[in-house]
The first five atom37 places (N, CA, C, CB, O) and aatype in JSON, in Angstrom:
{
  "aatype": [20, 20, 20, 20, 20, 20, 20, 20, 20, 20, 20, 20, 20, 20, 20, 20, 20, 20, 20, 20, 20, 20, 20, 20, 20, 20, 20, 20, 20, 20, 20, 20, 20, 20, 20, 20, 20, 20, 20, 20, 20, 20, 20, 20, 20, 20, 20, 20, 20, 20, 20, 20, 20, 20, 20, 20, 20, 20, 20, 20, 20, 20, 20, 20, 20, 20, 20, 20, 20, 20, 20, 20, 20, 20, 20, 20, 20, 20, 20, 20, 20, 20, 20, 20, 20, 20, 20, 20],
  "atom_mask": [
    [1, 1, 1, 1, 1],
    [1, 1, 1, 1, 1],
    [1, 1, 1, 1, 1],
    [1, 1, 1, 1, 1],
    [1, 1, 1, 1, 1],
    [1, 1, 1, 1, 1],
    [1, 1, 1, 1, 1],
    [1, 1, 1, 1, 1],
    [1, 1, 1, 1, 1],
    [1, 1, 1, 1, 1],
    [1, 1, 1, 1, 1],
    [1, 1, 1, 1, 1],
    [1, 1, 1, 1, 1],
    [1, 1, 1, 1, 1],
    [1, 1, 1, 1, 1],
    [1, 1, 1, 1, 1],
    [1, 1, 1, 1, 1],
    [1, 1, 1, 1, 1],
    [1, 1, 1, 1, 1],
    [1, 1, 1, 1, 1],
    [1, 1, 1, 1, 1],
    [1, 1, 1, 1, 1],
    [1, 1, 1, 1, 1],
    [1, 1, 1, 1, 1],
    [1, 1, 1, 1, 1],
    [1, 1, 1, 1, 1],
    [1, 1, 1, 1, 1],
    [1, 1, 1, 1, 1],
    [1, 1, 1, 1, 1],
    [1, 1, 1, 1, 1],
    [1, 1, 1, 1, 1],
    [1, 1, 1, 1, 1],
    [1, 1, 1, 1, 1],
    [1, 1, 1, 1, 1],
    [1, 1, 1, 1, 1],
    [1, 1, 1, 1, 1],
    [1, 1, 1, 1, 1],
    [1, 1, 1, 1, 1],
    [1, 1, 1, 1, 1],
    [1, 1, 1, 1, 1],
    [1, 1, 1, 1, 1],
    [1, 1, 1, 1, 1],
    [1, 1, 1, 1, 1],
    [1, 1, 1, 1, 1],
    [1, 1, 1, 1, 1],
    [1, 1, 1, 1, 1],
    [1, 1, 1, 1, 1],
    [1, 1, 1, 1, 1],
    [1, 1, 1, 1, 1],
    [1, 1, 1, 1, 1],
    [1, 1, 1, 1, 1],
    [1, 1, 1, 1, 1],
    [1, 1, 1, 1, 1],
    [1, 1, 1, 1, 1],
    [1, 1, 1, 1, 1],
    [1, 1, 1, 1, 1],
    [1, 1, 1, 1, 1],
    [1, 1, 1, 1, 1],
    [1, 1, 1, 1, 1],
    [1, 1, 1, 1, 1],
    [1, 1, 1, 1, 1],
    [1, 1, 1, 1, 1],
    [1, 1, 1, 1, 1],
    [1, 1, 1, 1, 1],
    [1, 1, 1, 1, 1],
    [1, 1, 1, 1, 1],
    [1, 1, 1, 1, 1],
    [1, 1, 1, 1, 1],
    [1, 1, 1, 1, 1],
    [1, 1, 1, 1, 1],
    [1, 1, 1, 1, 1],
    [1, 1, 1, 1, 1],
    [1, 1, 1, 1, 1],
    [1, 1, 1, 1, 1],
    [1, 1, 1, 1, 1],
    [1, 1, 1, 1, 1],
    [1, 1, 1, 1, 1],
    [1, 1, 1, 1, 1],
    [1, 1, 1, 1, 1],
    [1, 1, 1, 1, 1],
    [1, 1, 1, 1, 1],
    [1, 1, 1, 1, 1],
    [1, 1, 1, 1, 1],
    [1, 1, 1, 1, 1],
    [1, 1, 1, 1, 1],
    [1, 1, 1, 1, 1],
    [1, 1, 1, 1, 1],
    [1, 1, 1, 1, 1]
  ],
  "atom_positions": [
    [[9.36, -12.44, -31.29], [9.39, -11.97, -30.0], [8.14, -10.89, -30.29], [10.98, -11.34, -29.46], [7.69, -10.21, -31.21]],
    [[7.88, -11.25, -28.76], [7.21, -8.97, -29.06], [7.24, -8.87, -27.9], [5.25, -8.19, -29.77], [6.16, -9.15, -27.37]],
    [[7.97, -8.6, -27.27], [8.27, -7.95, -25.79], [7.55, -6.2, -25.41], [10.2, -7.84, -25.73], [7.23, -5.32, -26.2]],
    [[7.51, -6.22, -24.22], [7.25, -5.44, -23.44], [7.97, -5.13, -22.14], [6.26, -5.68, -23.32], [8.04, -5.98, -21.25]],
    [[8.71, -3.45, -21.97], [9.36, -3.7, -20.55], [9.25, -3.08, -19.96], [10.38, -3.88, -20.28], [9.11, -1.95, -20.42]],
    [[9.22, -3.23, -18.66], [9.06, -2.23, -17.36], [10.2, -1.35, -17.21], [8.92, -3.02, -15.96], [10.96, -1.71, -16.32]],
    [[10.54, -0.26, -17.84], [11.99, -0.1, -16.6], [12.2, 0.4, -15.7], [12.98, 0.32, -16.78], [13.24, 1.04, -15.49]],
    [[11.35, 0.26, -15.0], [10.5, 0.93, -13.5], [11.22, -0.61, -12.42], [7.85, 0.98, -13.71], [11.84, -0.58, -11.36]],
    [[10.9, -1.49, -13.05], [10.79, -2.56, -12.64], [11.99, -3.6, -13.15], [9.51, -2.86, -12.95], [12.53, -4.37, -12.35]],
    [[12.34, -3.55, -14.46], [13.3, -3.93, -15.69], [12.33, -5.43, -15.54], [15.47, -3.94, -15.42], [12.84, -6.52, -15.27]],
    [[11.51, -5.3, -15.68], [10.43, -7.08, -16.09], [9.91, -6.83, -17.37], [8.71, -7.54, -14.93], [9.25, -5.83, -17.68]],
    [[10.16, -7.59, -17.97], [10.07, -8.25, -19.36], [8.93, -8.89, -19.35], [11.16, -9.22, -19.74], [8.86, -9.69, -18.42]],
    [[7.81, -8.83, -20.18], [6.61, -10.25, -20.81], [6.31, -10.05, -21.68], [5.3, -10.67, -20.31], [6.22, -8.89, -22.09]],
    [[5.92, -11.43, -22.6], [5.76, -10.85, -23.86], [5.06, -12.61, -24.6], [7.59, -10.03, -24.56], [4.57, -13.58, -24.02]],
    [[5.32, -12.36, -25.98], [4.84, -13.95, -26.36], [5.89, -13.98, -27.56], [2.89, -14.27, -26.9], [6.45, -13.12, -28.24]],
    [[5.91, -15.71, -27.49], [6.95, -16.11, -29.08], [6.59, -17.21, -29.91], [8.56, -16.58, -28.77], [6.7, -18.41, -29.68]],
    [[6.05, -16.48, -31.15], [5.48, -17.07, -32.37], [6.41, -18.04, -33.02], [5.1, -16.01, -33.35], [7.6, -17.74, -32.99]],
    [[6.09, -19.04, -33.56], [6.78, -19.67, -34.19], [7.22, -21.39, -33.92], [7.66, -18.82, -34.15], [7.77, -22.33, -34.49]],
    [[6.73, -21.13, -32.98], [7.28, -22.57, -32.11], [6.43, -23.52, -32.93], [6.88, -22.71, -30.16], [5.59, -22.95, -33.64]],
    [[6.46, -25.13, -33.01], [5.09, -25.82, -33.76], [4.41, -26.08, -32.8], [5.19, -27.15, -34.64], [3.37, -26.65, -33.13]],
    [[4.54, -25.88, -31.46], [3.4, -26.32, -30.4], [2.62, -24.77, -30.17], [4.2, -27.08, -28.69], [1.97, -24.47, -29.17]],
    [[2.82, -24.02, -31.2], [1.82, -22.9, -30.91], [2.5, -21.39, -30.03], [0.56, -23.7, -29.91], [3.47, -21.77, -29.37]],
    [[2.3, -20.05, -29.87], [2.51, -19.13, -29.08], [2.69, -19.12, -27.71], [1.8, -18.53, -29.27], [1.99, -18.95, -26.71]],
    [[3.87, -19.36, -27.96], [4.61, -19.3, -25.75], [4.37, -17.66, -24.82], [7.24, -19.42, -25.72], [4.18, -16.62, -25.44]],
    [[4.4, -17.7, -23.84], [4.36, -16.97, -23.27], [5.88, -16.55, -22.2], [3.19, -17.32, -22.85], [6.46, -17.24, -21.36]],
    [[6.09, -15.52, -22.56], [7.6, -15.31, -22.12], [7.29, -14.31, -20.56], [8.7, -14.28, -23.64], [6.16, -13.88, -20.33]],
    [[8.26, -14.08, -19.77], [8.79, -13.16, -18.69], [9.61, -13.65, -17.83], [7.89, -12.63, -17.96], [9.84, -14.79, -17.42]],
    [[10.09, -12.45, -17.58], [11.71, -12.21, -16.7], [11.81, -10.72, -16.75], [13.34, -12.98, -17.56], [10.95, -9.85, -16.7]],
    [[13.52, -10.68, -16.92], [13.56, -9.35, -16.74], [15.0, -9.23, -17.39], [13.31, -8.82, -15.18], [15.82, -10.05, -17.81]],
    [[14.92, -7.36, -17.25], [16.37, -7.37, -17.87], [17.4, -7.31, -17.08], [16.61, -6.36, -18.71], [17.44, -6.85, -15.94]],
    [[18.56, -7.97, -17.95], [20.16, -7.97, -16.82], [20.87, -6.88, -17.52], [21.41, -9.68, -16.83], [20.35, -6.0, -18.2]],
    [[22.36, -7.08, -17.21], [23.4, -6.03, -17.8], [23.42, -6.68, -19.08], [24.98, -5.84, -17.03], [23.66, -7.89, -19.01]],
    [[23.24, -6.2, -20.27], [23.71, -6.43, -22.01], [22.43, -7.17, -22.47], [25.35, -7.59, -22.37], [22.56, -7.46, -23.66]],
    [[20.98, -7.67, -21.86], [20.62, -8.35, -21.96], [19.18, -8.79, -21.35], [21.47, -8.71, -21.88], [18.59, -7.79, -20.93]],
    [[18.6, -9.7, -21.21], [16.68, -10.27, -20.55], [17.24, -11.78, -20.83], [14.62, -9.68, -21.91], [17.5, -12.4, -21.86]],
    [[17.3, -11.98, -19.84], [16.86, -13.59, -19.14], [15.16, -13.59, -18.73], [17.92, -13.92, -17.38], [14.5, -12.8, -18.05]],
    [[14.66, -15.32, -19.71], [13.52, -15.04, -19.96], [13.18, -16.52, -19.57], [13.21, -14.39, -21.34], [14.17, -17.23, -19.37]],
    [[12.31, -16.94, -19.46], [11.25, -18.1, -18.9], [9.82, -17.86, -20.06], [10.71, -17.72, -16.85], [8.98, -17.02, -20.41]],
    [[10.35, -19.47, -20.33], [9.23, -19.12, -22.23], [8.64, -20.53, -21.52], [10.32, -19.28, -24.74], [9.22, -21.44, -20.92]],
    [[7.35, -20.33, -21.81], [5.86, -20.9, -21.13], [5.21, -21.43, -22.29], [4.76, -19.66, -20.38], [4.36, -20.78, -22.89]],
    [[5.65, -22.92, -22.73], [5.0, -23.71, -24.34], [3.22, -23.5, -23.8], [5.65, -26.14, -24.64], [2.75, -23.48, -22.66]],
    [[2.74, -23.41, -24.74], [1.25, -24.15, -24.66], [1.17, -25.51, -24.29], [0.55, -24.17, -25.97], [0.41, -25.87, -23.39]],
    [[1.97, -26.37, -24.97], [1.77, -27.91, -25.08], [3.14, -27.8, -24.36], [1.54, -28.83, -26.74], [3.84, -26.85, -24.02]],
    [[3.31, -29.63, -24.25], [4.59, -29.74, -23.99], [5.7, -29.95, -25.19], [4.62, -30.76, -23.1], [5.45, -30.58, -26.22]],
    [[7.21, -29.2, -24.84], [7.84, -29.17, -25.59], [9.15, -29.63, -25.73], [7.69, -28.39, -25.76], [9.9, -28.71, -25.41]],
    [[9.84, -30.75, -26.11], [10.7, -31.81, -25.13], [11.24, -32.57, -24.13], [11.1, -31.81, -25.06], [12.33, -32.98, -23.74]],
    [[9.52, -32.64, -23.73], [8.8, -33.19, -22.3], [8.64, -32.47, -21.3], [9.41, -34.18, -21.67], [8.69, -32.98, -20.19]],
    [[8.33, -30.58, -21.53], [8.32, -30.14, -20.71], [7.25, -28.41, -21.21], [9.84, -30.32, -20.22], [7.33, -27.62, -22.14]],
    [[6.63, -28.49, -20.38], [6.8, -27.29, -20.84], [6.89, -25.36, -21.14], [6.55, -27.66, -21.07], [6.18, -24.42, -21.51]],
    [[8.7, -25.77, -20.54], [9.11, -24.6, -20.45], [10.77, -24.43, -20.27], [8.33, -24.06, -19.41], [11.28, -25.37, -19.67]],
    [[11.32, -23.79, -20.54], [12.43, -23.26, -21.1], [13.07, -22.22, -20.81], [12.29, -23.13, -22.04], [12.34, -21.31, -20.4]],
    [[14.04, -22.0, -20.85], [15.11, -20.32, -20.59], [15.71, -20.04, -21.82], [16.65, -20.37, -19.35], [16.53, -20.72, -22.44]],
    [[15.04, -18.54, -22.22], [15.5, -17.55, -22.57], [16.69, -16.73, -22.66], [15.01, -17.21, -22.25], [17.07, -16.35, -21.55]],
    [[17.49, -16.27, -23.76], [18.73, -15.3, -22.79], [18.63, -14.55, -24.5], [20.89, -16.34, -21.92], [18.75, -15.23, -25.52]],
    [[18.4, -13.17, -24.49], [18.63, -12.58, -25.61], [20.12, -11.48, -24.65], [16.91, -11.73, -26.38], [20.02, -10.85, -23.59]],
    [[21.32, -11.64, -25.55], [22.29, -10.38, -24.89], [22.96, -9.77, -26.11], [23.61, -10.93, -23.7], [22.98, -10.26, -27.24]],
    [[23.5, -8.61, -25.7], [23.98, -8.1, -26.77], [25.59, -7.58, -26.32], [22.91, -6.96, -27.3], [25.45, -6.4, -25.99]],
    [[26.74, -7.88, -26.2], [28.02, -8.08, -25.6], [28.37, -6.81, -26.44], [28.9, -9.64, -25.8], [28.7, -5.8, -25.81]],
    [[28.31, -6.76, -28.45], [29.04, -6.13, -29.07], [27.79, -5.14, -30.31], [30.23, -7.29, -29.64], [27.12, -5.42, -31.3]],
    [[28.04, -4.0, -29.52], [26.56, -2.88, -30.7], [26.17, -3.92, -32.52], [27.82, -0.38, -31.52], [26.82, -4.68, -33.25]],
    [[25.26, -3.52, -32.51], [24.97, -4.14, -33.62], [24.34, -6.09, -34.04], [26.24, -3.78, -34.13], [23.85, -6.61, -35.04]],
    [[24.7, -6.56, -32.77], [24.62, -7.84, -32.26], [24.09, -8.55, -31.38], [25.29, -8.08, -32.08], [24.55, -8.55, -30.24]],
    [[23.07, -9.26, -31.72], [22.4, -9.61, -30.41], [22.4, -11.53, -30.44], [20.55, -8.77, -30.4], [22.31, -12.28, -31.41]],
    [[22.49, -11.73, -29.5], [22.39, -13.59, -29.38], [21.09, -13.88, -28.69], [23.74, -14.43, -28.29], [20.62, -13.16, -27.82]],
    [[20.54, -15.0, -29.15], [19.87, -15.62, -28.64], [19.65, -16.83, -28.68], [19.23, -15.23, -28.72], [19.71, -17.51, -29.71]],
    [[19.27, -17.36, -27.2], [19.89, -18.74, -26.8], [19.01, -19.74, -25.94], [21.19, -18.47, -25.98], [19.03, -19.87, -24.71]],
    [[18.25, -20.39, -26.85], [17.0, -21.63, -26.1], [17.67, -22.45, -25.19], [16.21, -22.84, -27.24], [18.29, -23.34, -25.78]],
    [[17.8, -22.48, -23.65], [18.07, -23.49, -22.98], [16.88, -24.27, -22.29], [18.96, -23.07, -22.15], [16.12, -23.88, -21.41]],
    [[16.96, -25.81, -23.1], [15.6, -26.45, -22.31], [15.96, -28.4, -21.99], [13.85, -26.18, -23.7], [16.68, -29.01, -22.78]],
    [[15.72, -28.68, -21.53], [15.37, -30.43, -20.73], [15.36, -30.91, -22.11], [13.55, -30.88, -19.63], [14.71, -30.19, -22.87]],
    [[15.84, -31.78, -22.54], [15.35, -32.89, -23.71], [15.4, -33.89, -22.85], [16.29, -33.19, -25.16], [16.37, -34.25, -22.17]],
    [[13.72, -34.58, -22.92], [13.07, -35.46, -22.45], [12.89, -35.15, -20.82], [13.71, -36.69, -22.85], [13.37, -34.17, -20.26]],
    [[12.06, -36.23, -20.14], [11.43, -35.76, -18.76], [12.96, -35.52, -17.27], [10.02, -37.39, -18.27], [12.96, -34.91, -16.2]],
    [[14.07, -36.4, -18.03], [15.31, -36.21, -16.8], [16.37, -36.64, -17.62], [15.22, -37.23, -15.22], [17.18, -37.52, -17.3]],
    [[16.36, -36.03, -18.64], [16.85, -35.72, -19.8], [18.24, -34.45, -19.24], [15.43, -35.13, -20.88], [18.28, -33.8, -18.19]],
    [[19.48, -34.49, -20.71], [20.2, -32.71, -20.03], [19.54, -31.89, -20.86], [22.15, -32.22, -20.21], [18.88, -32.07, -21.88]],
    [[19.92, -30.8, -20.11], [19.7, -29.67, -20.56], [20.35, -28.97, -21.39], [19.59, -29.12, -19.86], [21.35, -28.42, -20.94]],
    [[20.1, -28.81, -22.51], [21.16, -27.64, -23.98], [20.41, -26.86, -24.77], [22.04, -28.54, -25.38], [19.18, -26.88, -24.85]],
    [[21.1, -26.22, -25.3], [20.83, -25.43, -25.74], [19.87, -25.97, -27.51], [22.16, -24.65, -25.56], [20.54, -26.51, -28.39]],
    [[18.67, -25.76, -27.68], [17.87, -25.83, -28.85], [17.94, -25.06, -29.91], [16.8, -25.73, -28.58], [17.63, -25.34, -31.07]],
    [[18.44, -23.9, -29.41], [18.21, -22.58, -30.14], [19.52, -21.44, -30.37], [17.06, -21.86, -29.26], [19.36, -20.58, -29.5]],
    [[20.57, -21.16, -31.08], [21.55, -20.43, -30.56], [21.36, -19.35, -31.87], [23.09, -21.28, -30.25], [21.14, -19.78, -33.0]],
    [[21.42, -18.56, -31.71], [21.24, -17.39, -33.05], [21.85, -16.34, -32.64], [19.71, -16.87, -33.52], [21.97, -16.02, -31.45]],
    [[22.33, -15.66, -33.72], [23.6, -14.53, -33.84], [23.0, -13.92, -34.73], [25.18, -14.92, -34.26], [23.02, -14.44, -35.85]],
    [[22.1, -12.3, -34.5], [21.95, -11.38, -35.51], [22.38, -10.47, -35.3], [20.96, -11.12, -35.89], [22.22, -9.75, -34.31]],
    [[23.4, -10.23, -36.72], [23.66, -8.89, -37.07], [23.07, -7.75, -37.69], [24.38, -8.96, -37.56], [22.65, -7.79, -38.85]],
    [[23.02, -6.7, -36.93], [22.23, -5.18, -37.6], [23.59, -4.97, -38.91], [22.12, -3.3, -35.98], [24.73, -5.42, -38.81]],
    [[22.94, -4.06, -40.22], [23.43, -3.92, -41.45], [23.05, -2.65, -41.16], [22.98, -4.72, -42.7], [23.21, -1.75, -41.98]]
  ]
}
């Protein structure tokens, strides 16, 4: 992820590189303890071109990244990515 944050508006924009469908656009806002972002994929992934990404830090030195996406056109929404990163 490469993110730019505007502290005056709490708006976040950026890109996510690494998806099998190419570089995705990110947009959202800062929230207490993290960021809530919408991912816009360049091609359909799991049946659509968008998902939700939450980056949170509840504990210093630990970040959690969760991507929630609808699986299939009318399928359930579930976590497709759930990562916890620890600072050494």
